[in-house]
C-alpha positions as CSV (number, residue, x, y, z in Angstrom):
1,M,10.2,-25.3,3.7
2,S,8.6,-26.4,7.6
3,D,5.6,-25.6,8.7
4,S,6.8,-23.1,11.8
5,T,9.0,-21.4,9.0
6,E,6.1,-20.8,6.7
7,Y,4.1,-19.4,9.3
8,T,6.7,-17.0,10.7
9,Q,7.2,-15.7,6.8
10,T,3.4,-15.6,6.6
11,L,3.3,-13.2,9.9
12,Q,6.5,-10.8,8.9
13,L,4.4,-10.1,5.4
14,S,1.4,-9.3,7.0
15,A,2.8,-6.8,9.8
16,Q,4.5,-5.3,6.6
17,G,3.4,-1.9,6.2
18,L,1.0,-2.0,9.1
19,P,3.7,-0.3,12.2
20,A,0.3,1.3,14.1
21,R,-1.5,-1.6,13.9
22,P,-1.5,-4.7,16.3
23,L,-2.0,-8.4,15.5
24,L,-4.9,-9.9,16.9
25,A,-3.4,-12.8,18.6
26,L,-5.2,-16.0,20.6
27,T,-3.1,-17.5,23.5
28,I,-3.6,-20.7,24.7
29,L,-3.8,-19.8,28.9
30,W,-5.0,-24.0,29.5
31,H,-5.5,-27.1,27.7
32,P,-6.1,-30.8,28.9
33,D,-2.5,-31.1,27.6
34,P,-0.3,-28.8,29.5
35,A,2.4,-29.2,26.8
36,R,-0.2,-26.9,24.7
37,I,-0.3,-23.9,27.3
38,G,1.5,-21.0,25.9
39,E,1.1,-21.7,22.4
40,Q,-0.5,-18.9,20.2
41,F,-2.1,-17.7,17.1
42,V,-1.3,-14.3,16.1
43,G,-2.1,-12.7,12.5
44,D,-4.2,-9.7,10.7
45,P,-7.4,-11.8,9.6
46,G,-10.5,-10.0,9.2
47,V,-12.0,-13.3,10.0
48,L,-11.0,-15.9,12.5
49,E,-12.3,-18.9,12.6
50,V,-12.2,-20.7,16.2
51,N,-13.1,-24.8,16.2
52,R,-11.6,-28.3,16.8
53,Y,-9.9,-27.9,13.9
54,A,-8.5,-24.5,13.2
55,P,-6.3,-22.2,13.5
56,L,-3.1,-24.1,13.8
57,F,-1.4,-22.5,17.6
58,Y,2.5,-22.4,17.3
59,R,5.0,-22.4,19.4
60,P,8.3,-20.5,18.0
61,G,10.3,-23.2,16.2
62,Q,7.7,-25.5,16.1
63,A,4.8,-26.9,13.9
64,G,1.5,-25.7,14.6
65,L,-1.5,-27.6,16.1
66,P,-5.3,-27.3,16.3
67,L,-7.0,-27.0,19.7
68,G,-8.5,-30.2,18.9
69,H,-10.2,-31.3,22.0
70,G,-13.0,-33.5,21.8
71,T,-15.4,-30.7,23.7
72,I,-14.8,-28.0,21.3
73,S,-17.2,-28.0,18.4
74,R,-16.5,-28.5,14.7
75,D,-19.3,-25.0,14.5
76,P,-16.5,-22.4,14.6
77,V,-16.4,-19.5,17.2
78,R,-16.2,-16.4,14.6
79,I,-13.9,-13.2,15.6
80,V,-14.5,-10.8,13.1
81,R,-11.9,-7.3,13.3
82,E,-14.1,-4.1,12.6
83,G,-12.6,-1.1,12.6
84,E,-10.2,-0.5,15.9
85,G,-12.4,-3.4,17.8
86,V,-13.2,-7.2,17.3
87,T,-16.8,-9.1,17.4
88,L,-17.1,-12.6,19.1
89,H,-20.1,-14.4,17.1
90,L,-20.7,-17.7,18.7
91,P,-22.4,-20.6,17.4
92,A,-25.3,-22.2,18.4
93,T,-24.2,-25.3,19.2
94,R,-23.8,-27.6,22.6
95,M,-20.6,-26.3,23.4
96,P,-20.9,-24.1,26.6
97,V,-19.0,-20.8,26.0
98,E,-17.9,-18.6,29.0
99,L,-16.4,-15.3,28.6
100,N,-14.2,-13.9,31.2
101,G,-16.7,-16.2,33.8
102,R,-19.8,-15.8,32.4
103,A,-22.0,-18.0,30.1
104,V,-22.8,-16.1,26.8
105,A,-24.3,-16.2,23.6
106,G,-25.2,-14.9,20.4
107,Q,-22.2,-11.5,19.7
108,V,-20.5,-9.7,21.6
109,R,-18.5,-6.8,20.8
110,F,-15.0,-5.7,22.2
111,D,-13.2,-2.1,21.6
112,A,-9.6,-1.6,20.7
113,A,-9.3,-1.2,24.8
114,E,-11.0,-4.1,25.8
115,V,-9.0,-6.2,23.5
116,A,-5.5,-4.6,24.9
117,R,-6.6,-5.9,28.6
118,G,-7.4,-9.2,27.1
119,Q,-10.5,-11.1,27.0
120,V,-10.6,-14.6,28.8
121,L,-12.6,-17.3,26.6
122,M,-13.4,-21.1,27.8
123,L,-14.8,-23.6,25.1
124,G,-16.6,-26.6,26.1
125,R,-15.1,-26.5,30.0
126,A,-11.8,-27.7,29.2
127,V,-10.0,-25.0,27.1
128,V,-9.3,-21.6,27.7
129,L,-8.2,-18.9,25.6
130,C,-6.9,-15.1,25.7
131,L,-7.8,-12.6,23.4
132,H,-5.2,-9.9,22.9
133,W,-3.0,-7.7,20.7
134,M,0.2,-8.4,19.9
135,N,2.5,-5.7,18.8
136,C,5.2,-7.7,17.9
137,L,5.8,-11.2,16.1
138,P,6.2,-14.4,18.7
139,K,10.1,-15.0,19.6
140,H,12.0,-17.7,21.6
141,N,14.5,-14.7,23.7
142,P,14.5,-16.9,27.0
143,V,15.8,-14.8,30.0
144,P,16.4,-17.1,33.1
145,G,13.8,-16.8,35.7
146,L,11.3,-14.4,33.0
147,V,8.7,-16.5,31.5
148,G,5.8,-14.9,29.4
149,V,4.9,-14.8,25.7
150,G,3.0,-11.6,25.5
151,A,4.5,-8.8,23.7
152,A,5.2,-6.9,27.0
153,A,7.1,-10.2,28.1
154,I,9.1,-10.1,24.9
155,A,10.0,-6.5,24.9
156,L,11.4,-7.2,28.2
157,R,13.5,-9.3,27.3
158,D,14.8,-8.2,24.6
159,Q,15.7,-5.0,26.7
160,I,17.4,-7.1,29.6
161,R,19.7,-9.2,26.8
162,M,20.4,-5.7,25.2
163,V,21.7,-3.7,28.3
164,A,23.1,-6.9,30.3
165,P,26.5,-7.1,28.5
166,T,26.8,-3.5,29.1
167,D,28.1,-1.5,32.3
168,I,25.4,0.8,32.4
169,P,23.3,1.1,35.4
170,V,20.1,0.3,35.3
171,L,16.9,1.1,37.1
172,L,14.2,-1.5,37.3
173,L,10.3,0.4,37.8
174,G,7.2,-1.8,38.7
175,E,4.9,-2.7,41.3
176,T,5.5,-4.9,44.2
177,G,5.3,-8.4,43.0
178,T,6.7,-7.7,39.2
179,G,9.5,-9.8,39.6
180,K,12.0,-6.9,39.7
181,E,14.6,-8.8,41.8
182,I,14.4,-11.8,39.2
183,A,15.0,-9.0,36.4
184,A,17.9,-7.8,38.1
185,R,19.5,-11.1,38.8
186,A,19.0,-12.5,34.6
187,I,20.9,-8.9,33.7
188,H,23.7,-10.0,35.8
189,A,23.4,-13.7,34.8
190,L,23.4,-12.9,31.1
191,G,26.5,-9.8,31.3
192,Q,30.1,-10.1,31.6
193,R,30.1,-10.1,35.4
194,A,28.1,-13.1,35.2
195,H,31.4,-15.5,37.0
196,T,31.6,-12.8,39.9
197,R,29.2,-12.2,42.3
198,L,25.9,-10.0,42.7
199,V,25.3,-8.2,46.2
200,A,21.6,-7.3,47.0
201,V,20.3,-4.8,49.6
202,N,17.1,-3.7,50.4
203,M,17.6,-0.3,51.3
204,A,14.3,0.3,53.1
205,A,15.9,-2.1,55.5
206,L,18.8,0.0,56.4
207,N,19.3,1.5,59.4
208,E,19.3,4.9,58.7
209,S,22.0,6.0,61.3
210,L,24.5,3.3,60.2
211,A,23.3,3.2,56.6
212,A,26.7,5.0,54.7
213,A,28.3,2.7,57.1
214,E,27.0,-0.4,55.3
215,L,26.9,0.9,51.8
216,F,30.7,2.2,51.8
217,G,32.2,0.7,55.1
218,A,33.9,2.6,58.1
219,A,37.3,2.6,59.9
220,R,37.9,1.5,63.1
221,G,36.5,3.9,65.5
222,A,34.5,6.0,63.4
223,Y,31.7,5.4,65.3
224,T,31.3,4.4,69.0
225,G,32.4,0.7,68.4
226,A,33.0,0.7,64.9
227,Q,35.5,-1.9,63.7
228,E,37.3,-1.6,60.6
229,R,34.3,-2.8,57.7
230,G,34.7,-3.3,54.0
231,G,30.7,-2.3,53.0
232,L,28.6,-3.5,50.2
233,F,30.2,-1.6,48.0
234,A,33.4,-3.0,48.6
235,E,32.2,-6.3,48.4
236,A,30.5,-5.9,45.3
237,D,33.6,-4.7,43.4
238,G,34.0,-6.0,40.0
239,G,30.5,-7.3,40.1
240,T,26.9,-5.9,40.9
241,L,25.0,-4.4,43.2
242,F,21.7,-4.6,43.3
243,L,19.7,-1.7,45.3
244,D,16.1,-2.8,46.0
245,E,13.7,-0.1,47.2
246,I,16.1,2.2,46.0
247,G,13.5,5.1,46.9
248,N,13.9,4.5,50.8
249,A,17.3,5.2,50.6
250,P,18.3,7.4,53.4
251,P,18.5,11.0,52.3
252,S,21.8,11.2,54.0
253,V,23.5,8.5,52.0
254,Q,21.7,9.9,48.5
255,P,24.6,12.2,47.6
256,M,27.0,9.5,48.5
257,L,25.6,7.4,45.9
258,L,25.9,9.7,43.3
259,R,29.3,10.3,43.9
260,V,30.3,7.2,43.7
261,L,27.8,6.6,40.3
262,E,29.8,9.6,39.0
263,G,33.0,8.4,39.5
264,G,33.4,5.5,41.4
265,D,35.1,6.8,44.3
266,Y,33.9,6.5,47.6
267,R,35.1,7.2,51.3
268,P,34.3,4.9,54.5
269,L,33.4,6.3,57.4
270,G,36.3,7.5,59.5
271,A,38.7,7.0,57.2
272,S,41.4,9.6,55.1
273,Q,41.5,8.6,52.1
274,D,38.7,7.4,48.9
275,R,38.4,4.4,47.5
276,K,37.5,2.8,44.0
277,S,34.5,0.4,43.5
278,S,33.8,-1.1,39.7
279,A,30.6,-2.4,41.2
280,R,27.7,-2.2,38.5
281,L,24.7,-0.8,40.1
282,I,21.3,-2.3,39.5
283,A,18.3,-0.1,41.2
284,A,14.6,-1.0,41.4
285,T,11.6,0.7,43.1
286,D,8.1,0.7,42.9
287,Q,8.0,4.3,43.7
288,D,7.2,7.5,41.4
289,L,10.7,9.2,42.3
290,D,10.1,11.9,40.2
291,A,7.4,12.8,42.5
292,A,8.8,11.6,45.6
293,A,11.3,13.5,47.6
294,F,14.6,12.1,46.1
295,N,17.4,13.6,44.8
296,Q,17.0,14.0,41.0
297,A,20.3,14.1,40.2
298,L,20.9,10.4,41.3
299,L,18.1,9.8,39.9
300,R,19.5,10.9,36.3
301,R,22.3,8.7,36.4
302,L,20.2,5.9,38.1
303,E,18.2,5.8,35.4
304,G,21.3,5.4,33.0
305,F,18.8,2.7,31.7
306,A,15.4,2.4,32.5
307,L,13.4,-0.7,32.2
308,Q,9.4,-0.7,33.2
309,L,8.3,-4.4,34.4
310,P,4.5,-4.2,33.5
311,P,1.7,-5.4,36.0
312,L,0.3,-8.6,36.0
313,R,-2.9,-7.4,34.6
314,E,-1.4,-5.7,31.6
315,R,-0.4,-9.1,30.8
316,R,-3.4,-11.4,31.0
317,E,-2.2,-13.6,28.1
318,D,1.0,-14.7,30.1
319,I,-1.0,-16.2,33.5
320,G,-1.3,-19.7,31.5
321,V,2.5,-19.8,31.1
322,L,3.1,-18.5,34.8
323,I,0.9,-20.8,36.4
324,L,2.7,-23.9,34.9
325,H,6.1,-22.3,35.9
326,L,5.2,-21.5,39.2
327,L,3.6,-24.9,40.1
328,Q,6.7,-26.6,38.7
329,A,8.9,-24.6,40.6
330,H,7.1,-25.9,43.9
331,G,7.0,-29.3,42.5
332,A,3.0,-29.4,41.8
333,Q,1.4,-30.7,39.4
334,P,-0.5,-28.6,36.5
335,V,-3.8,-30.2,37.8
336,L,-6.1,-27.0,39.1
337,P,-9.7,-27.2,38.0
338,V,-10.2,-25.5,34.8
339,E,-13.1,-22.8,36.4
340,L,-10.5,-21.5,38.9
341,V,-7.5,-21.2,35.8
342,V,-10.6,-19.0,34.6
343,E,-11.0,-17.1,37.9
344,L,-6.8,-16.7,37.9
345,A,-6.9,-15.7,34.6
346,C,-9.8,-12.8,35.1
347,Y,-8.1,-11.6,38.4
348,D,-6.5,-8.3,38.4
349,W,-3.3,-9.5,40.9
350,P,-2.6,-6.2,43.2
351,G,0.5,-8.4,44.3
352,N,1.0,-9.4,40.8
353,I,3.0,-12.2,40.3
354,R,4.5,-12.8,43.5
355,Q,0.9,-12.8,45.1
356,L,0.0,-15.7,42.0
357,G,2.8,-17.8,43.1
358,H,1.7,-17.8,46.5
359,T,-2.0,-18.2,45.6
360,L,-0.8,-21.3,43.7
361,R,1.0,-22.8,46.4
362,R,-2.3,-22.8,48.3
363,A,-4.3,-24.2,45.5
364,A,-1.8,-27.2,45.0
365,L,-2.1,-28.1,48.9
366,L,-5.8,-28.2,48.4
367,V,-6.1,-30.2,45.3
368,Q,-3.3,-32.6,47.0
369,H,-5.7,-33.2,50.2
370,G,-8.9,-33.3,47.6
371,G,-10.1,-30.0,47.5
372,A,-11.7,-27.8,44.9
373,P,-10.3,-24.6,45.5
374,Q,-11.8,-21.3,44.3
375,L,-10.7,-17.6,44.3
376,E,-12.7,-16.1,47.3
377,Q,-10.7,-19.0,49.4
378,L,-7.1,-18.2,48.1
379,V,-7.3,-14.9,47.9
380,R,-8.6,-11.7,50.3
381,L,-10.7,-9.8,47.9
382,T,-10.4,-6.4,48.3
383,P,-11.7,-3.4,46.4
384,A,-9.2,-1.5,44.5
385,P,-7.9,1.3,45.3
386,S,-8.8,4.8,44.1
387,G,-7.9,5.6,40.7
388,S,-6.9,2.2,39.8
389,A,-8.2,-1.3,37.9
390,A,-10.4,-2.8,39.0
391,R,-9.5,-6.2,40.8
392,L,-12.0,-8.5,38.5
393,M,-12.6,-7.9,35.1
394,P,-16.0,-6.4,34.1
395,A,-18.9,-8.7,33.4
396,V,-19.8,-9.4,29.7
397,E,-23.4,-9.3,31.1
398,A,-25.6,-7.7,34.1
399,A,-26.8,-10.0,36.1
400,P,-30.8,-9.7,37.1
401,A,-30.8,-7.1,39.6
402,P,-32.8,-7.7,42.5
403,A,-35.8,-5.8,44.1
404,A,-34.1,-4.7,47.0
405,V,-30.6,-4.5,47.8
406,A,-29.9,-6.9,50.5
407,A,-27.0,-8.1,52.5
408,E,-24.6,-10.1,50.5
409,P,-25.2,-13.9,52.3
410,P,-22.3,-15.7,53.9
411,R,-19.8,-18.1,52.0
412,R,-20.8,-21.7,52.6
413,K,-18.7,-24.8,51.5
414,P,-20.1,-26.9,48.9
415,S,-20.1,-29.9,51.2
416,E,-22.6,-28.2,53.1
417,L,-24.9,-28.0,50.6
418,T,-27.8,-31.0,49.5
419,D,-29.2,-32.0,46.0
420,A,-32.4,-30.1,47.8
421,D,-30.8,-26.7,48.8
422,V,-29.5,-26.4,44.9
423,L,-32.7,-27.4,43.6
424,D,-34.3,-24.9,45.7
425,A,-31.9,-21.9,44.8
426,M,-32.6,-22.4,41.3
427,A,-36.5,-22.5,41.2
428,G,-36.7,-19.8,43.5
429,N,-34.4,-17.5,41.1
430,G,-36.0,-17.9,38.1
431,W,-33.5,-20.7,37.3
432,N,-30.5,-18.2,36.5
433,I,-27.3,-19.6,37.9
434,Q,-25.9,-16.5,38.8
435,A,-28.4,-15.5,41.3
436,A,-28.9,-19.0,42.5
437,A,-24.8,-18.7,43.3
438,R,-25.3,-15.7,45.1
439,A,-28.4,-16.9,47.3
440,L,-26.5,-20.0,48.3
441,G,-22.9,-18.2,48.8
442,I,-20.6,-20.3,46.3
443,S,-18.9,-19.0,43.4
444,R,-20.1,-19.4,39.7
445,P,-18.2,-22.4,38.9
446,T,-18.8,-24.3,42.3
447,M,-22.5,-23.6,40.8
448,Y,-21.8,-25.4,37.8
449,K,-20.1,-28.4,39.6
450,L,-22.9,-29.1,41.6
451,L,-25.3,-28.5,38.8
452,D,-23.1,-31.2,36.7
453,A,-23.6,-34.1,39.8
454,H,-27.3,-33.0,40.3
455,G,-29.9,-35.9,39.8
456,E,-32.6,-33.8,38.6
457,I,-31.4,-30.9,37.3
458,R,-30.2,-31.6,33.4
459,W,-28.3,-29.2,31.1
460,A,-30.3,-28.5,28.0
461,E,-27.6,-29.9,25.5
462,R,-28.5,-33.0,26.8
463,I,-32.3,-32.8,27.1
464,P,-34.0,-34.4,24.1
465,P,-35.1,-31.9,21.2
466,A,-38.2,-33.3,21.1
467,E,-38.9,-32.8,24.9
468,I,-37.6,-29.3,24.4
469,E,-40.0,-28.3,21.7
470,G,-43.0,-30.2,23.4
471,A,-41.8,-28.1,26.7
472,L,-41.9,-25.3,25.0
473,A,-45.4,-25.7,22.9
474,A,-46.8,-26.1,26.2
475,C,-45.6,-23.0,27.8
476,D,-46.5,-20.7,24.5
477,G,-42.9,-20.2,23.5
478,D,-41.7,-19.1,27.6
479,V,-37.9,-20.2,27.9
480,A,-38.3,-19.1,31.3
481,R,-41.5,-21.2,31.8
482,C,-40.0,-23.7,30.1
483,A,-37.1,-23.8,32.0
484,V,-39.2,-24.6,35.2
485,V,-40.7,-27.5,33.5
486,L,-37.8,-29.1,32.7
487,K,-35.5,-27.8,35.5
488,T,-32.4,-26.9,33.7
489,P,-30.8,-23.4,33.8
490,T,-32.3,-20.7,31.5
491,E,-29.0,-19.3,29.8
492,S,-28.4,-23.4,29.2
493,L,-32.0,-23.8,27.6
494,R,-32.0,-20.3,25.8
495,R,-28.8,-21.5,23.9
496,E,-30.1,-24.5,23.1
497,V,-33.4,-23.0,21.4
498,R,-31.6,-20.8,19.7
499,R,-29.7,-23.8,18.0
500,L,-32.6,-25.6,17.1
501,R,-34.2,-22.9,15.3
502,E,-31.2,-22.0,13.5
503,S,-30.6,-25.5,12.5
504,V,-34.0,-25.9,11.0
């Protein structure tokens, strides 16, 4: 029995009798070996230990491999499933660990909803994982253009494969940029009409006075200057007609659409006889048609099979494979800084996959010209609309509150900052990385790079233990004072002190 077959059978056994209990999953969002991106561990362990050698991460039909990278500690990150939630127990090692872009240590507890949102874990500043739930097993069910390894992506592809061979009208629902047109083209490509034409029209772009003629055609003289024209239903006869932005269909043509959906009959403007169309209809909208002033009888006909495309913020586990897919689609190499990947994974993407694709093109261009792109350079960060999710994932730990509310400093380019600027910012902000980054007007990932390159500032993991012990003794065990003496970030020093004390 092969390794991958045994893994699949183990998963099937673990899932039996647990229909309401989701499986715990870790998906590789980023790895120095791009071929590893999208591999998963999925199971129902009480305790999962993650280190350089375990667990094995799989792709359906392939043998499993451990994370393997040299920056990942042998001492494991322990993921303990307790009740409905999960607790992370982080090892006291030299390995830097970040959660949702923030350095963490000790224990972190998540409830079920927080795991469902996806938690982004970076190990050793090299490998990025997403901790999330899976309510189905990993599955190889490819559909053209629809990329993803999470449960939502698998379910969407299954539904497309199920409805594609039929002639049932399909209504695609989802926010802007979620891939509704890609889904429509996939339904056509996997159906019995794949050899015929797919005709697409944006209903929002139709001129209201000429919409009926555009859709159903017109006889010569039907209106001033009208010539004989066939219309889109005639053009799509025998094939597929995709009505994008159906919520913006002019009210005057909605009853006409209802009639053609009911029996295939329509009458061109000014014509004396009906015509028939065998076009299969697929419609899409980002609107709530139940709440809109939309013909409800037409809606009932359109939703012969309704498909909901989830927003990107609800499928954070797919960010890695989407980044890889979108970069390769534009001929770019997957060489993004790992800090940027974390920022991309933690952002909530109001424009969804379309916005992510445009952002990656800008990032690839900056990297190609020697830049180190940051999220704030690539997207216009805006507050979330009232009632919607925050654009950025909540921080795991709060930064120290300032004594008084002050205006945010202007954003600065890393190239403008000298070593003295960085040293002054750290010294003036209690050797706290986040506070120093804020004072300099740069992002935390950029601050990490500046600290790595600094000639005087050291990470505590690289300071000899005897030197740390001596500085601690001189400072009466006060870690904050010791950080000043050693010129090391306080967070780094606390982790190292904890490790040294636990190893005694």
